[in-house]
C-alpha positions in Angstrom: 119.5 62.3 83.6 117.3 59.3 83.0 115.1 58.3 86.1 117.4 55.1 86.4 120.3 57.2 86.7 118.9 59.5 89.3 117.4 56.9 91.4 121.0 55.2 91.6 123.0 58.3 92.5 123.7 59.6 95.9 120.5 61.2 97.6 120.2 65.0 98.5 120.0 65.1 102.1 117.4 67.5 103.7 117.1 68.9 107.0 114.1 70.3 108.5 114.1 72.9 111.3 110.6 73.3 112.6 108.3 70.1 112.2 104.9 72.2 113.2 101.9 71.9 111.0 103.8 72.9 107.7 107.0 70.9 108.8 104.8 67.9 109.0 103.5 68.6 105.7 106.8 68.6 104.0 108.1 65.6 105.9 105.0 63.7 104.5 105.4 64.8 101.2 109.2 63.6 101.0 108.3 60.4 102.6 105.4 59.5 100.7 106.2 60.8 97.2 110.0 59.7 96.9 109.9 58.4 93.4 107.9 61.5 91.8 110.3 63.9 93.5 113.2 62.0 92.4 112.0 62.0 88.6 111.2 65.7 88.8 114.5 66.7 90.6 117.0 64.4 89.1 118.2 63.3 92.5 116.6 61.4 95.1 115.5 63.8 98.4 116.0 62.2 101.6 114.8 63.3 104.9 117.8 63.3 107.4 116.9 65.4 110.2 113.7 66.8 111.4 114.3 69.6 114.5 111.7 70.3 117.3 111.5 71.8 120.4 109.7 69.2 122.3 110.6 65.7 121.6 107.6 64.2 123.6 104.8 66.1 121.3 102.8 64.0 118.8 103.8 64.8 115.3 101.1 62.9 113.2 103.9 61.2 111.2 106.1 58.5 111.8 109.5 59.1 110.7 112.7 56.7 111.1 114.2 56.2 114.4 117.2 59.2 115.0 115.2 61.5 112.3 113.6 63.6 115.0 115.9 65.8 117.3 115.7 69.0 119.4 119.3 70.0 118.4 119.6 72.5 115.7 123.2 72.2 115.3 122.2 68.5 114.1 121.5 70.2 110.8 123.9 73.1 110.8 127.0 71.1 111.8 126.2 68.0 109.4 128.3 68.5 106.4 126.2 65.9 104.6 122.8 67.9 104.8 122.6 69.9 101.4 119.7 71.7 102.2 117.7 73.1 104.9 114.1 73.8 105.3 113.9 76.6 107.6 110.2 77.0 109.2 111.1 79.0 112.3 108.8 81.7 112.9 109.6 85.4 114.1 112.9 87.5 114.0 114.9 85.8 116.6 116.5 83.0 116.8 115.2 82.8 113.3 117.8 85.2 111.8 120.5 83.7 113.8 119.5 80.0 112.5 119.4 80.8 108.9 122.5 82.8 108.8 124.4 79.9 110.7 122.6 77.7 108.0 124.2 79.6 105.1 127.7 79.6 107.0 127.4 75.9 107.5 127.2 75.5 103.6 123.5 74.7 103.3 121.0 76.1 100.6 117.9 77.2 102.5 114.2 77.1 101.6 112.1 79.5 103.9 108.6 80.5 104.8 109.5 83.2 106.9 108.0 86.3 105.3 108.7 88.5 108.5 112.4 87.5 108.6 112.8 88.4 105.0 111.1 91.8 105.2 113.1 92.6 108.3 116.4 91.2 107.4 116.2 90.5 103.7 119.0 92.6 102.3 121.4 91.0 105.0 120.3 87.4 104.5 120.6 87.5 100.5 123.7 89.3 100.5 125.3 86.7 102.7 123.9 83.8 100.7 125.4 85.2 97.6 128.6 86.0 99.5 129.0 82.5 100.7 127.7 81.0 97.3 124.6 79.5 98.8 120.9 80.3 97.9 117.6 81.3 99.7 114.3 80.2 98.1 110.9 81.5 99.6 107.9 80.7 97.6 106.1 79.4 100.5 106.8 83.1 102.1 103.8 84.4 100.0 100.4 83.1 99.2 100.8 79.4 100.2 99.9 77.2 97.4 100.1 80.0 94.7 103.3 79.8 92.8 103.2 83.8 92.8 107.1 84.3 93.7 108.2 82.1 90.4 105.3 84.0 88.0 106.6 87.4 89.2 110.4 86.7 89.1 110.4 84.4 86.3 107.2 83.7 84.1 106.7 87.5 83.6 110.1 88.4 83.6 109.5 89.9 80.0 107.2 92.5 81.7 107.6 95.4 83.8 104.9 94.7 86.4 102.8 98.0 86.6 99.9 96.8 89.4 99.5 94.3 92.0 96.0 93.9 93.6 95.7 91.1 95.9 94.1 89.4 98.9 96.8 87.8 100.6 95.4 86.9 104.1 92.9 84.0 104.5 92.0 84.6 107.8 90.8 88.3 107.0 89.0 86.9 104.0 87.3 84.2 105.8 86.0 86.9 108.4 84.8 89.0 105.9 83.1 86.4 103.8 81.2 85.0 107.2 80.3 88.5 108.1 78.6 89.2 104.5 77.3 85.7 104.2 75.7 85.0 107.8 75.1 88.7 108.9 77.7 88.0 111.8 79.5 90.9 113.4 83.4 90.6 113.6 83.5 89.1 116.9 81.5 86.2 115.9 83.3 85.5 112.6 86.8 85.6 114.3 85.4 83.2 116.8 84.4 80.8 114.2 87.7 81.3 112.4 89.5 80.2 115.3 87.6 77.3 116.2 87.8 76.0 112.5 91.7 76.7 112.7 91.6 79.7 110.2 92.8 82.3 112.7 95.3 82.0 115.8 94.6 82.5 119.3 96.3 85.7 119.0 94.8 87.0 115.4 96.3 90.4 115.8 99.1 90.1 112.6 96.5 88.6 110.4 93.4 91.1 111.1 95.4 94.4 111.5 97.0 94.1 107.9 100.7 93.2 109.1 100.8 89.6 107.4 99.5 90.8 104.1 101.6 93.9 104.2 105.0 91.9 104.5 103.7 89.7 101.7 103.0 92.7 99.5 106.6 94.2 100.8 108.1 90.7 99.4 106.1 91.1 95.8 106.9 95.0 95.6 110.8 94.0 95.8 110.3 91.6 92.9 108.1 93.3 90.7 109.6 96.8 91.0 112.8 96.5 92.4 112.2 98.9 95.5 113.1 98.2 98.9 110.1 99.0 101.3 109.9 98.6 105.0 106.7 97.9 106.9 106.5 101.3 108.2 106.2 102.6 104.5 103.0 100.5 103.8 100.0 102.5 104.9 97.8 99.9 106.4 94.4 99.4 108.2 92.9 96.2 109.5 89.4 94.5 109.4 89.2 94.6 113.3 87.3 97.4 113.5 85.3 96.8 110.6 81.3 97.1 111.3 78.9 94.8 110.1 76.8 97.8 108.9 79.7 98.6 106.4 79.1 95.4 104.6 75.5 96.0 104.2 76.0 99.4 102.8 78.6 98.2 100.3 76.1 95.6 99.3 73.4 98.3 98.6 76.1 100.1 96.4 77.0 96.9 94.6 80.2 96.4 96.3 81.8 93.9 98.7 84.6 94.6 101.2 88.2 92.6 101.0 91.2 93.5 102.8 93.2 94.3 99.6 97.1 94.5 99.3 97.9 96.9 96.4 101.2 98.2 95.0 100.7 100.2 91.6 103.1 102.0 89.7 101.6 105.6 89.1 104.0 108.4 87.4 107.1 106.5 88.3 106.3 106.4 92.1 104.9 103.1 93.9 101.5 103.4 95.7 101.7 101.2 98.5 98.7 100.1 100.9 96.8 97.7 102.5 93.2 98.3 103.8 89.7 97.2 103.6 88.6 98.3 100.3 85.2 98.1 98.3 85.4 95.9 95.3 82.7 95.8 92.6 80.8 92.3 92.9 81.4 91.1 89.3 85.2 91.5 89.6 87.4 88.2 90.2 88.6 89.6 93.5 85.4 89.5 94.8 84.5 86.2 93.8 87.2 85.1 96.4 85.7 83.6 99.4 86.6 81.9 102.7 90.6 81.6 103.6 91.5 81.6 99.9 94.2 84.0 98.2 94.1 85.8 94.9 96.7 88.1 93.2 95.9 90.2 90.2 99.0 91.3 88.1 98.9 93.9 85.1 102.1 93.6 83.0 103.0 96.1 80.4 103.7 93.2 77.6 101.2 90.5 78.9 98.3 92.6 80.3 96.1 91.7 83.2 96.4 88.1 84.8 94.8 86.2 87.8 96.3 83.9 90.2 93.8 82.4 93.0 94.4 79.3 95.6 94.5 78.3 99.1 97.0 80.8 100.5 97.8 78.9 103.9 97.3 75.8 105.4 99.7 72.8 105.8 99.6 70.9 102.6 99.5 74.1 100.2 102.4 75.5 101.9 104.2 72.3 101.9 103.7 72.3 98.1 105.5 75.5 97.9 108.0 74.2 100.1 108.9 71.1 98.1 108.8 72.8 94.9 111.6 75.1 96.2 113.3 71.9 97.0 113.1 70.6 93.7 114.1 73.6 91.9 117.4 73.7 94.4 118.1 70.3 93.5 117.7 70.8 89.8 119.8 73.9 89.7 117.1 76.1 88.8 117.2 78.2 91.9 120.6 78.8 91.6 120.3 80.4 88.1 117.5 82.5 89.3 118.9 83.6 92.6 121.7 84.8 90.9 119.7 87.2 88.6 117.0 87.9 91.3 116.3 91.9 91.4 115.2 92.1 94.9 116.1 95.8 94.9 118.2 98.0 92.8 120.4 100.6 93.4 119.7 103.2 92.6 116.1 102.6 93.3 114.1 102.6 89.7 111.2 104.2 91.3 110.3 106.0 94.7 107.4 105.3 97.0 104.3 107.5 96.8 103.6 109.8 99.5 100.4 108.6 101.2 98.9 111.9 100.7 99.0 111.7 96.7 97.2 108.1 96.6 94.4 108.8 94.4 91.0 106.9 94.5 87.2 106.9 95.2 86.1 106.6 98.6 83.4 105.3 100.6 82.4 107.6 103.8 80.2 107.0 106.4 79.1 109.3 109.0 76.8 109.1 112.0 75.1 112.6 111.7 72.3 114.0 113.5 68.9 113.9 111.8 68.2 117.5 111.2 68.2 120.0 108.4 71.3 121.0 106.6 73.7 118.5 108.0 74.1 117.0 104.4 74.4 120.6 102.9 77.2 121.6 105.6 79.3 118.2 104.9 79.0 118.7 100.9 80.2 122.2 101.4 83.5 121.0 103.2 84.1 118.3 100.8 83.4 120.9 97.7 85.8 123.5 99.0 88.3 120.7 99.3 88.0 119.6 95.6 85.9 116.5 96.5 82.9 115.8 94.3 80.2 113.4 95.6 79.0 110.6 93.5 76.2 109.1 95.6 74.5 109.5 98.9 72.5 106.7 101.0 70.6 108.1 104.0 67.8 105.7 105.4 64.7 107.3 107.2 65.2 106.1 110.8 62.2 104.4 112.3 62.0 106.9 115.1 60.9 109.6 112.3 58.0 107.8 111.5 56.7 108.2 115.3 57.3 111.7 115.2 60.4 111.1 117.8 62.9 114.0 118.5 65.1 115.0 115.6 68.1 114.8 117.8 68.4 111.1 116.7 71.3 110.0 114.6 71.3 108.4 111.4 74.1 107.0 109.1 74.9 108.6 106.2 77.0 107.3 103.3 78.7 109.3 100.6 80.6 107.8 97.8 82.9 110.2 96.3 84.6 110.7 92.9 88.3 110.2 92.4 90.4 112.5 95.1 93.7 112.1 96.9 94.1 111.3 100.5 95.6 114.5 101.2 92.5 116.6 100.2 90.4 114.0 102.1 92.4 114.4 105.1 92.3 118.5 104.8 88.3 117.9 104.6 88.3 115.5 107.7 90.0 118.0 109.7 87.0 120.5 108.9 84.4 118.0 109.1 85.6 117.0 112.8 84.4 120.3 113.9 80.9 120.0 112.9 78.9 119.3 115.9 76.3 117.4 114.0 78.6 114.5 113.2 79.2 112.1 115.9 82.4 110.0 116.0 84.0 107.5 114.7 83.3 108.0 110.9 84.7 105.2 108.3 86.6 106.0 105.4 87.4 103.3 102.9 89.0 103.3 99.5 87.0 101.9 96.2 89.0 99.5 94.0 89.4 100.4 90.4 
């Protein structure tokens, strides 16, 4: 359709539910760039309603009178609104609102990853039954178009590996710990002051946020339905600054890495602090940025990076979904989207079979034969040692008691989670080791 015809045609009316940070960004793009969006969508996009909880709260944007309302029904029950932007967090009432939007005849664009993880099958089935669509590019990695990449651009491939930094808050904290020599609490405090972390950062720092995003990518890449409980996850909230220093000595940095990998027709799935070689692309991602490495059986290895959150990067993804929905691309892709298959083409790999090299840190008594005892237990469990770091404590230089404890760092060769857990049960019985001990996988 030529631009003149598209501009003259009846506009597509948009309703936004949730005019928070991202919603305000979406409203700004819609109102500040109407000509650009009309050219790319083939129709004009017009903001009809924006639903808020508090009408008196300043929004940082001026919208036409009558646009802002505190009634969700103003979008659901308006037959002239074609597409709803669903920016409601959590599960309830977000689920009920999205279902009502679909039943009200709206196509939906959402950024709610938690809702899709929890209720995705119900929501997508309902949308298909009603002849509606759900677009969700903004649910994963903010401004990085990774959903479109996996679902469309790499459609010729079977994805075999996903290795990703999917949480900007955690990546910012780890960056500051490494660069500034700060402990976790200091880095978290600054992240909160700068708006990179919420007042309650739990979902970001305990790995849950990254795990939810990884689940969505796993659905798309492998056609396998995973639940949050299926993802072995460990956060950065207990990470000690000393581990970043020791990792640095060994030539690594530490990243909260989300991994989904096809191994012998099973999907290895986990989110945890991981040692990453300094010269690799993931190690170069600093601050509140995301990065995703994908391996396809046709294309090989590809990399994507950019801002994974924030007002305008996420708004960029939302508006791109709006354009695709108006242009008809979303409907074509939604009908063919393989979010999960029945029967599932692959199974989830049991945690004990996950194979990796590992970084181990023990706090041990500085006395003879301790390393030999640890090496013996590891060896009997088929775990081979690659390297060891044990710094001489200052106290030993002054003739102090050998009862002082020192950190002992061991890098293993490849082994399995199961073998390592068996070894750890035996190691826990050594009175020369004082808890806690630290274990992290090594990427690659």
